[in-house]
C-alpha positions as CSV (number, residue, x, y, z in Angstrom):
1,M,-0.2,0.1,0.1
2,N,1.5,3.7,-0.8
3,L,1.1,5.4,2.4
4,N,2.0,9.5,1.7
5,I,4.5,11.4,3.7
6,Y,3.7,14.7,5.8
7,T,5.8,17.3,7.6
8,I,4.7,19.8,9.9
9,K,6.9,23.5,9.2
10,D,7.4,25.9,11.7
11,A,7.5,29.3,10.1
12,K,9.3,30.8,12.9
13,A,11.7,28.0,13.3
14,G,12.3,27.5,10.2
15,T,12.1,23.7,10.9
16,Y,10.0,21.0,9.3
17,A,9.1,18.3,12.0
18,Q,10.4,14.4,12.2
19,P,7.5,13.3,9.2
20,F,4.6,11.2,9.4
21,Y,2.2,9.0,7.0
22,S,-1.0,8.9,6.3
23,V,-3.8,7.9,3.8
24,N,-4.5,10.7,1.7
25,N,-4.5,15.0,2.3
26,T,-7.8,14.2,4.1
27,T,-6.5,12.0,6.7
28,A,-4.0,14.1,7.2
29,I,-5.5,16.9,7.8
30,R,-7.8,15.5,9.9
31,S,-5.1,14.3,12.8
32,F,-3.6,17.5,12.0
33,T,-7.1,19.4,12.9
34,V,-7.0,17.0,16.2
35,S,-3.4,18.5,17.0
36,V,-3.8,21.9,16.3
37,K,-7.8,21.6,19.1
38,D,-5.7,19.6,21.7
39,P,-4.9,21.9,24.3
40,Q,-1.8,20.4,25.4
41,N,-0.3,20.2,22.2
42,P,2.1,22.8,21.5
43,L,0.3,23.2,17.7
44,S,-2.3,24.9,19.9
45,A,-0.1,27.6,21.6
46,Y,0.6,29.2,18.5
47,P,-1.5,27.5,15.8
48,E,-0.4,30.4,12.6
49,D,3.5,28.9,13.2
50,F,2.4,25.7,11.5
51,S,1.3,24.5,8.3
52,L,0.8,21.0,6.7
53,W,3.1,19.7,3.6
54,H,3.3,16.7,1.6
55,L,7.2,14.8,1.5
56,G,6.2,11.9,-1.2
57,T,4.7,8.4,-0.3
58,Y,5.8,4.9,1.1
59,N,5.4,1.9,-0.1
60,D,4.7,-0.8,2.6
61,I,5.5,-3.7,0.5
62,T,8.3,-2.6,-1.6
63,G,10.0,-0.1,1.0
64,K,10.7,2.0,-2.1
65,L,10.1,5.9,-0.7
66,V,9.3,8.9,-4.0
67,G,10.0,12.2,-3.0
68,N,8.6,15.5,-3.8
69,D,9.8,19.4,-2.6
70,P,7.9,20.1,0.0
71,E,3.5,21.3,-1.4
72,F,1.6,23.2,0.7
73,V,-1.7,21.3,2.7
74,A,-2.9,23.6,4.9
75,N,-2.5,25.7,7.6
76,T,-3.6,25.6,11.5
77,A,-5.2,28.9,11.6
78,Q,-7.6,27.9,8.4
79,Q,-8.0,24.4,10.6
80,V,-8.6,26.2,14.1
81,E,-11.3,28.3,11.8
82,E,-12.9,26.1,9.4
83,G,-13.2,23.5,12.8
84,E,-15.0,25.7,14.8
85,E,-18.2,26.6,11.8
């Protein structure tokens, strides 16, 4: 199965977090949104600083990684606003 590889970028630090896997953008955004809304998660303190990026794919049968330049998916400020509707 191909899994998508994602990371969270910290705009203030100028760094990307350790990558994680998700089935597609929709499930990655859902996980990202849960993290942003969790008051125990550091993302919730400064949501405007963080954004979600797609890095490529990983095939868990062949072990093959296919990377791409980081592609913007969503930012936490959007996710907090959309979640409040």
